[in-house]
N, C-alpha and C positions, 0 to 999 in steps of 0.2 A: 498847950497840951498837944501831944503827938496825934496826927491823923491816923485812925485805924486803917489797916492795910486793905480792908474790903470796901472802903468808901472811895468813889471816883472823885479825883480833884475837880473843882469847879472849872478851872481853866481848860482842862482836857475835855470836859463835857461841852463847853461852849465851842471849842474848835471842832469837836466831832459831829455835832448836830447838823451844821451846814453840809458837811461831806456826806452824811447819811441821807439827807434830803436829796442831794444831787444823785446819789446812787439809786434811790427809789424812783425818781423821775426818769432816769436813764432806762431802768427796767420796764417802766410803763410804756415808754416810747418804742422800745425795741422788742417787746414781747411778741411771740408768734400769734398769728390770727387764730381765733378759736376754731376747733374742728366742728363740722356739722353734726347735729344731733344724730346718733346712730339709729337706724331702723330697729324697732322692737322685733326680736326673733325669739325662737324657743330654745336657743342654744344654752342660755343660762337659767332656763326655768327649771324648777324642781318638780318632777312628776309626783302626783299624789300617791301613786302606787306602782309596783313593777309592771303590772298588767297594762296600766295606762301608758307607761313609758314605752313598752313594746309596741302597743297599738299605734302610738303617735309616731314612732320611728318607722313602722311599716308604712304609715300613711305618707310621710314625707319622702321616703325612698321608693315608693311604689312607681313602677314604670308608667302606669296610667296617669300619675300625677304630673303636673307641670313643674313641680318643685324639684330643682336639681340638687339641692343641698340643704341641710338643716342649719347651716350657719352662713353668714354673709361675709365674703372676702372684701377687703377694702376696694379692690378694682371693681367688683361687681356692684358693691354699694354705691360707688361713684357713678357707675352707669345708671343705676336706678334713680339716683338723685338728679341726674341730668334730665330725666323725663318723669317728673313727679306724677302721681295719680291725678287724673283729670276726669271730667264728666264722661268722656268717651270710654273710660275704662270701667264704668259702673253701669250695671243693668238692674232695673227694679222689677221685681215680681209682685204684683199688687192683687190682692184678693178682693173680689167684688161680686155683685150679683146683678141680674137684669133689673131687679127692683130698685136697688140702691144707686146704680150708676147715674141716672139722671140727677139725683140729689147731690152726688159727690163730684161731678165734673167741674163745678165752679172752683172747688178747693184744689183739684188737680191742676187747673189752669193757673192758679196762683204760684205754685212752686215748681212744677215740672217744666223744664226748658231744655232745648237742644244745646249741646249734643248728647245729653243724657237720654237714655231710652228706657221705656217701661212697657212690660207686657202685662196687660190687665186681664185676669182670668175670671170668666163669668160662669154661672151655672146654666145659662141658656143664652141663645143669641140676643144681642142688644136690640132694644126697640128701634124700629126704622127711623122715627123722628130724631132720636138721639144721634144716630150715625149721620143722618142728613144735616144736622146742625153743626157738624164739624167737631173734631177731636183735637186735643192739645198736640202740638208737634212732638213727635217722638213716642207717642202712645199707640200701641198696637193691641187690638182686642183679640182674645182667644176664648174659646169655650172649653172648659175643663173636660178631661176624659171621664168616662163613667167610673165612679168609685163605689158602686153599690155592692160589689163583691167583698168589700172590706168591712169587717164587723165593727160596730160601735155600741158599747154597753154602758156608758156612763149615764146614770139616771137623770141628771139635770142638764146635760149638755145637748148640743145639736150635731147630728151626723155629718153636717157640712164641714165639720172640723177635719174629717178625713180628706175631703176634696181639697181643702185649703192647704193641708200639710203636703199633699202630693204636687202642689204647684212647683215646689223646688225641683223635683225630678223632671216635670214637664218643661220647665224653663231651661234647664241644662240640656235636655234633648234638643230643643229648638236652637239653642246657641251652638251646640256641637254640629248640627246640620248646616248652619250658616258657615261654620269654620270648614267643614269638609267640602262644601261647594265653593269655597274660596271667596265668599262674599264679604266676610268680616273676620278679623282676628278675634280670639277669645277675650272676654273681659278679664279684669283683675278681681272684681268683686261683684257678688250678687247681694242685693238688699231686698229682703222680703218684708212686706208691710200690708196694711189694710187700706181701703179706699178713703177712709176718714183720717189718714195720717198725713201730716204736713211736715215737709223737710226744709230746713235751711241749708241749701246745697253747699255753699262754700264751707260751712262748718262741718258738714258731713265729710267733705274731702279732707279737711284739716285733720279730722279724727283718723280717717283711713290712711293718710300719708305717714302716720306714726308706725305703721306695721309693714313687715315684709310680706307682700301679697303672694309670694311663692310658697309660703308656709301655711299650715292649717290654722286659721283663725276663725273664731266664733265670737262675735262682738255684739253687745247689746246692753240692756239694763233691766233691773228688777222693777217691780211695780212700786209706786209711791204708797200703796195701801198695805199696811202690815197684815191685814186680814187676807188679802189676795195672796200675798207671799206665803202665809201660813197654809192656806188651802192648796195652792198649786206648786209651791216650791220657791226657795230663795236662790237656787243655783242656775235658773234658766233665764234666757232672754225672753221678755214678753213681746209677743209678735206685733201688737199694735204700735209699739214704740219703734219698731224696726229691728230686723235681725240682719247683720252684715256677715257674710260668709266668704272667705277667700276662694278663688276659683279652684285650686287643687282640692280643697276640702269639699267644695260643692260637687265636683265630679265624683268623688268617693261616696258622698252622701246619696247622690242620685242612684248609684248602683245598688245601694243597700236599702233604699227607702221603702219600697213596697213590702219586702219581707219583714222589715222592722215594724212598719205600721200594723201588720197582721199580729205582731206579738203584744201590742199595747192597745187593745180595744177599750180598756177601762179608763184611759186618760181623758181629761175634759176637752182640752183645746188642741189646735194645730201646733202651737208653739211648744206644748209639752211633748208632742210626738217628735218634733225636730230635736228638741233637747235630748230625749231618750235615745234617739238614733245616733246623735253625735257622741253621747256618753259611751255608747257601745264601741265607737271608733276611738275612744280614749281622748277626746278633745273637750276641754272644759270651757265654760264661759269666761271671757275677759270683759270685765265691767267697764262700760263707757258711760259716765254719768250724764252726758248731754242728751241721751235718748230718753223720752218720757212717755210712759204708758198712759198716765192720767186716769187711773182707776178711782176717780173722785167724782163728786157731784156738786152742783151749785157753784158757789163762789170759790175760785182757785187763785184769787189775786194775792193771797198771802204766799202761796208757793211760788208764783212768778216774781213777786217782789224780793223774795229771798233765794233766787236761783243761785246754784253753786257757781264758782268762778269758771268752771269749764264752759266752753261755748255751747250754746243751745243747738242741738242737732234736730230734734223732732218733737212734735206735739201730737197727741192722739185723743180720741173720744171728745172732740170739740163740740159735738152735738149734745153731749151729756152735761155740759157745764154752762154757766151763764156766759153771755158774750164777753170777750176779753176787755172791752171798754164800755163803760156805762153810757146809756143813751143811744146805743147802736144795736142793730140786729147782728146775728152771727156773721153774715156775709160781709157787711160793711166793716165789722170789727176785724175780720181776718185780712181784708184789703188794707185797712189802716195799719195793722201789724206788719204786713209784708212791705209796706212802704218804708218803714223804719228798718226792717231786717235787710232789705235790698240795699239801702243806703250805707249801712255799716254792719254787716252780718256778725263780725267778730264781737261787737259790743252789745248786741241786742240782749236786753235783760241784765247786763252787767251793772254792778252797783258802784256808785261814787258817793262817798260820804263827806259832807262839808259841815263846818261849825261856825256859828255866830256867837262868839264868846261874850260879846257885850250884852246880848239878849238871852244868853243861855239856851240857844236853839241848836238842834242837830237836824240836818237835811240829808235824806237818803234818796238818791236818784237811781231808779232802775231804767237804764237807757232805753228809750223807745216805748216805755210803758207807764211809769208812774213817778211821782214825786211825793215823798212823805216828809212832814215836818214834825219833830218831836220837841216838846217844851221842856227839854232837859239836855244835859250833855251826856250822850250815850257813847260808849266805847264802840269803835268800828267792829271789833270782834263780836260784839253782841248783835250787830245788824247784818253782817255778811257771813255766808257759809264758806268754808274753805274747800 
């Protein structure tokens, strides 16, 4: 019977397969090196409204901003890549008080290290024994300016939220003074947080390096509590988890902050005021899932064992939850945690799933934290968050 015209003869197929294999190998050996991952910019972002687009354009092109362009040229991006963001490019603004500072210094000593710098703002001068006992390297104490002229009308909150919100402006003023006096170059990022926030610094840098610091970026995360998000908002970065603001945006925010705070006396917290002021400037939150507010109580082991694949950046409210490891107090548990985090920060809490098919067991390892054994064969997708 004649062979149909659309069927490839077996002999031609056998000859062609080796040639095709050689061609594929040649392409793999001579393909060009992959290009570096581009910095995230606002050039391709879709504005939520015309007003927001105009505000953002004005912010980026403002003479007072250090941002020279809303897009990144290949040459400039190569220059930025040659000097990636490091700890000397980041300055922390930490909210504290004279009462809580002695309690939080042990935690600050665990994560803060040079060349990172932090300005810790108090409501009153620090107790003399605390200062005499020594502070972590890179930590400077400041007493916040008087904020009593700013109204606060929320029925359940604390007026200190106004003082804490104004830390952003006071921090920018201090850094600009250093720049004008020729003592230091301006930073790339400001990170606002509380004194009970712990950062894994290499993972924070990894997150910040994804963004062009010359553009207006507002980075952070929502609360893990649906109730908190419903009460205070799903679109803002919660302050205890940490709020990262690029330097050009921080300078613009500092100029508008006091007048903006006057317009929002009814808001609950400092982070809500920062969010409202940035919204007026047309800048929305960019969500970074590694920041953690931890608006939870009691046992949070389930959250930590099921941490998303993004690197862990911060933990907050550690005084409100059980110690991270059983059989330890909070101080010992945090020291133990940072031993693992410092050894391999990128993998802390990351999950590895293994199987024992003969015994029908599934083993889930959250690196540096826990090992779970399940008496069944569970799919990896059921145990890991994406």
